[in-house]
C-alpha positions as CSV (number, residue, x, y, z in Angstrom):
1,M,0.3,-0.2,0.1
2,T,1.3,3.4,-1.0
3,A,2.3,5.2,2.4
4,I,0.0,9.0,2.4
5,A,3.2,10.9,2.7
6,D,3.9,9.7,-0.7
7,L,1.0,10.9,-2.3
8,T,0.5,13.8,-4.7
9,P,-1.8,16.4,-3.3
10,A,-3.5,15.7,-6.2
11,A,-3.6,11.9,-5.5
12,D,-4.1,12.6,-1.7
13,T,-7.1,14.7,-2.7
14,V,-8.8,12.2,-4.8
15,R,-8.0,9.5,-1.9
16,R,-9.9,11.1,0.4
17,R,-12.8,12.3,-1.9
18,E,-12.9,8.4,-2.5
19,L,-12.8,8.1,0.8
20,A,-16.0,10.2,1.5
21,A,-18.0,8.6,-1.0
22,F,-17.5,5.0,0.3
23,L,-18.2,5.6,3.0
24,R,-21.7,7.5,2.5
25,S,-22.4,5.0,0.3
26,R,-22.0,2.1,2.9
27,R,-24.0,4.4,5.4
28,E,-27.1,5.1,3.2
29,R,-27.9,0.9,3.1
30,I,-27.4,0.7,6.5
31,T,-31.5,1.3,8.1
32,P,-31.6,2.2,12.1
33,E,-33.8,-1.2,12.7
34,Q,-30.6,-3.3,11.7
35,V,-28.8,-2.0,13.9
36,G,-31.6,-0.9,16.9
37,L,-32.2,2.2,16.2
38,P,-35.6,3.7,17.0
39,I,-37.3,5.3,14.3
40,A,-38.7,8.8,15.3
41,G,-40.1,11.1,12.7
42,R,-39.9,10.7,8.3
43,R,-36.5,10.4,7.6
44,R,-35.0,12.9,4.6
45,T,-32.0,10.5,4.1
46,P,-31.9,7.1,3.0
47,G,-29.8,4.7,5.6
48,L,-28.7,6.0,8.3
49,R,-27.5,9.5,9.6
50,R,-23.8,10.7,10.6
51,E,-24.6,11.4,13.8
52,E,-26.0,8.1,14.4
53,V,-23.0,6.2,13.1
54,A,-20.5,8.4,15.4
55,Q,-22.3,7.6,18.0
56,L,-22.6,3.7,17.3
57,A,-19.0,3.5,16.5
58,G,-18.0,6.0,19.8
59,V,-16.0,8.5,17.9
60,G,-16.8,12.3,17.5
61,V,-19.7,13.3,15.4
62,T,-17.1,16.2,14.4
63,W,-15.0,14.0,13.3
64,Y,-17.1,11.4,11.6
65,T,-17.9,14.5,9.6
66,W,-15.4,15.5,8.7
67,L,-14.4,11.9,7.5
68,E,-17.1,11.5,5.2
69,Q,-16.8,15.4,3.9
70,G,-12.8,13.9,3.1
71,R,-11.3,16.8,4.7
72,D,-7.6,16.0,6.1
73,I,-7.5,14.2,8.9
74,R,-5.9,10.9,10.2
75,A,-8.0,7.5,11.6
76,S,-6.5,5.1,13.9
77,E,-6.3,1.4,13.1
78,Q,-8.9,1.3,16.3
79,V,-11.1,4.1,15.1
80,L,-11.6,2.4,11.2
81,A,-12.1,-0.9,13.2
82,A,-15.1,0.8,15.2
83,V,-16.4,2.7,12.3
84,A,-16.1,-0.6,9.9
85,G,-18.3,-2.8,12.3
86,T,-20.7,-0.7,12.4
87,L,-21.4,-0.1,9.1
88,R,-21.4,-3.5,8.6
89,L,-18.7,-3.9,6.0
90,D,-17.4,-7.1,4.8
91,R,-14.2,-8.8,4.4
92,D,-13.5,-7.0,1.0
93,E,-15.3,-3.9,1.9
94,R,-13.0,-3.5,5.6
95,G,-9.4,-3.5,3.8
96,H,-10.8,-1.4,1.5
97,L,-11.9,1.4,4.1
98,F,-7.9,1.2,5.5
99,T,-6.8,1.1,2.1
100,L,-8.1,4.6,1.0
101,A,-7.5,6.2,4.8
102,G,-3.8,5.1,4.2
103,V,-3.5,3.0,7.7
104,A,-2.1,-0.5,7.4
105,E,-4.6,-3.3,7.6
106,P,-4.0,-5.2,10.8
107,P,-2.0,-8.1,9.7
108,A,-4.4,-10.8,11.0
109,E,-7.7,-9.8,9.3
110,L,-5.5,-9.1,6.2
111,E,-4.8,-12.5,6.2
112,C,-8.1,-13.7,6.5
113,R,-9.2,-11.9,3.5
114,A,-6.5,-13.8,2.1
115,V,-7.7,-16.9,2.4
116,P,-9.5,-17.8,-1.2
117,E,-13.1,-18.1,-1.5
118,G,-12.5,-21.8,-2.7
119,V,-11.0,-22.6,0.8
120,V,-14.1,-20.9,2.3
121,A,-16.5,-23.0,0.0
122,M,-15.2,-26.3,0.6
123,M,-14.7,-25.8,4.3
124,E,-18.6,-25.8,4.4
125,Q,-19.2,-28.4,2.4
126,L,-17.4,-30.2,4.9
127,H,-20.3,-29.2,7.3
128,P,-21.3,-30.8,10.4
129,F,-16.8,-31.8,10.5
130,P,-14.8,-28.7,11.9
131,A,-12.7,-26.9,10.0
132,A,-9.9,-23.9,10.3
133,V,-7.6,-22.9,8.3
134,Y,-4.4,-21.5,10.2
135,N,-1.4,-19.5,9.3
136,V,2.3,-20.6,10.5
137,R,1.4,-18.4,13.9
138,T,-1.6,-20.6,14.4
139,D,-3.9,-17.7,13.8
140,V,-6.9,-18.9,13.1
141,L,-8.0,-17.3,9.4
142,A,-10.9,-19.2,8.8
143,H,-13.1,-21.5,10.3
144,N,-16.4,-22.9,9.0
145,R,-20.2,-23.1,11.6
146,A,-18.8,-26.4,12.8
147,Y,-15.7,-25.5,14.2
148,Q,-17.6,-22.4,15.9
149,W,-20.3,-24.5,17.1
150,L,-17.1,-26.6,18.6
151,F,-15.2,-24.4,19.8
152,D,-17.2,-21.0,19.9
153,I,-14.4,-19.2,18.2
154,E,-16.6,-16.1,17.9
155,S,-16.8,-14.7,21.0
156,V,-12.9,-14.5,21.3
157,P,-11.3,-11.2,19.7
158,L,-9.9,-10.3,16.7
159,A,-6.5,-10.5,17.9
160,D,-6.7,-13.1,20.3
161,R,-7.5,-15.9,17.9
162,N,-4.8,-18.2,18.4
163,A,-4.3,-22.0,18.8
164,T,-1.5,-21.9,20.6
165,L,-2.6,-18.6,22.3
166,L,-6.0,-19.6,23.8
167,R,-4.4,-23.1,24.7
168,Y,-1.9,-21.1,27.0
169,T,-3.7,-18.5,27.8
170,D,-7.8,-19.0,27.7
171,P,-9.5,-20.8,31.0
172,A,-12.5,-21.4,28.2
173,W,-10.5,-22.9,25.9
174,Q,-8.7,-24.9,28.0
175,A,-11.8,-25.8,29.7
176,R,-12.8,-27.4,25.9
177,L,-9.9,-29.7,25.8
178,P,-8.9,-32.1,28.1
179,D,-5.8,-32.7,27.3
180,W,-5.1,-29.3,26.9
181,S,-1.9,-29.5,29.3
182,D,-0.6,-32.9,27.6
183,G,0.0,-31.4,24.5
184,M,1.7,-28.1,25.9
185,A,4.6,-29.3,24.7
186,R,3.9,-30.2,21.0
187,S,2.4,-26.9,20.8
188,A,5.4,-24.8,21.7
189,G,8.0,-27.4,20.0
190,A,5.8,-26.7,17.1
191,L,6.2,-23.7,17.6
192,R,10.1,-23.8,17.6
193,A,10.3,-25.4,14.3
194,A,8.1,-22.7,12.6
195,M,10.3,-20.0,14.0
196,A,13.6,-21.3,12.8
197,E,12.2,-21.2,9.2
198,H,11.1,-17.7,10.0
199,V,13.3,-15.4,12.4
200,D,12.3,-12.4,11.1
201,D,8.5,-12.9,11.5
202,P,7.6,-9.7,13.3
203,G,4.3,-11.8,14.0
204,L,5.8,-14.2,15.5
205,K,8.2,-12.9,17.6
206,E,5.5,-10.9,18.6
207,L,3.3,-14.3,19.7
208,V,6.2,-15.6,21.3
209,A,6.9,-12.8,23.4
210,R,3.4,-12.7,24.6
211,L,3.6,-16.1,25.4
212,R,6.0,-15.7,27.8
213,R,4.9,-13.0,29.7
214,E,1.4,-14.3,29.5
215,S,2.1,-17.9,30.6
216,P,4.8,-19.2,32.7
217,E,4.1,-22.8,31.1
218,F,4.8,-21.9,27.8
219,D,8.1,-20.1,29.5
220,R,8.7,-23.1,30.8
221,E,8.3,-25.2,28.0
222,W,10.1,-22.8,25.2
223,E,12.8,-23.6,27.1
224,Q,13.5,-27.0,26.8
225,H,14.2,-25.8,23.2
226,E,12.0,-28.8,21.5
227,V,11.1,-28.8,18.4
228,R,7.8,-30.7,17.5
229,P,6.4,-31.1,13.4
230,L,3.2,-30.4,12.7
231,T,1.6,-34.0,12.5
232,S,-1.7,-35.4,12.2
233,L,-3.4,-36.6,15.6
234,T,-6.4,-37.9,17.6
235,K,-7.6,-34.9,20.1
236,R,-10.3,-34.8,22.1
237,V,-13.2,-31.6,22.5
238,R,-15.4,-31.1,25.9
239,H,-18.5,-29.7,24.4
240,P,-20.8,-28.0,26.6
241,E,-23.8,-29.4,25.7
242,A,-22.8,-32.6,23.7
243,G,-20.0,-34.2,26.4
244,L,-16.6,-35.1,25.4
245,L,-16.0,-35.9,22.0
246,T,-13.1,-37.7,20.2
247,F,-12.1,-36.1,16.3
248,N,-9.5,-37.1,14.4
249,C,-7.7,-33.6,13.3
250,T,-5.7,-34.2,9.3
251,H,-4.1,-31.7,8.8
252,L,-3.8,-30.2,4.6
253,W,-1.6,-27.4,3.1
254,L,-2.7,-24.4,0.7
255,G,0.1,-24.8,-1.9
256,R,3.3,-25.9,-2.4
257,R,5.0,-22.7,-0.6
258,S,1.7,-22.0,1.7
259,E,2.6,-21.7,5.0
260,S,-1.1,-21.7,5.7
261,R,-3.1,-25.1,6.0
262,L,-6.5,-26.4,6.2
263,T,-7.0,-28.9,9.4
264,T,-9.7,-30.8,9.1
265,M,-11.4,-32.7,12.5
266,V,-13.3,-35.8,11.7
267,P,-15.5,-38.2,14.1
268,A,-13.2,-40.5,15.7
269,D,-16.0,-42.6,17.1
270,D,-19.5,-43.1,16.5
271,V,-20.5,-41.0,20.2
272,T,-18.6,-37.5,17.7
273,R,-20.5,-38.4,14.8
274,L,-23.8,-38.4,16.4
275,A,-23.5,-35.2,18.5
276,L,-22.5,-33.3,15.0
277,D,-25.7,-34.8,13.1
278,A,-27.3,-33.4,15.7
279,A,-26.0,-30.2,16.2
280,R,-26.6,-30.0,12.4
281,D,-29.9,-31.1,12.5
282,G,-30.4,-29.3,15.1
């Protein structure tokens, strides 16, 4: 993405004009009913008002008005994310908003948009078998409905949707994995193996530093310098309603040089298969 500082004055004006038009068009397609706002009197314009968007996004009315007017102001990543959520932008629209605003899109969101639509469609066809796409850092880039049912990943903030981080630091995630402590050495070893091939990856370095700060267990395992290649395995998951389920997990890499993988979870016994069938039909 071209940095704002690199744009000519004319190009910057065009960018801000495009941003203003894009925001107006997205605002006008959202009805008050969609966001739970009461309808008071006759509305002269379609969609939401500027002040309503500002209120819902938690930003100043004047600031948002200037943004939509194409004024020369700067927006933070957090503010743009709030506006994108309020306007119900999809993944591509969200990326377009960040580009027009001259702000680097968060890496996790950028990679989510990089998951091919064909892979997303394939995961849905695997339903009711859980499936998800991970990158080399074990960020959850995409998932299907069955995976959401099994792990409730969408309740986790986007920045924290990392399988290794959740295994070591999230009690709710650990409650769903009865063998989570047994897999700690494997998780740390797989991450160290990935680190060897991506020593300059700032995201990977940041993840390891965070894990070492927040999890004494991870820090202890990391100091062992064990290396564990990623392999297919059998995993048990305790669902809050369906009980203890068992899956055979298989990893499929998305291309010869791709660092992303599709992990599928196939029932390992009849109890698990019946539970998935019941969830699909329920």
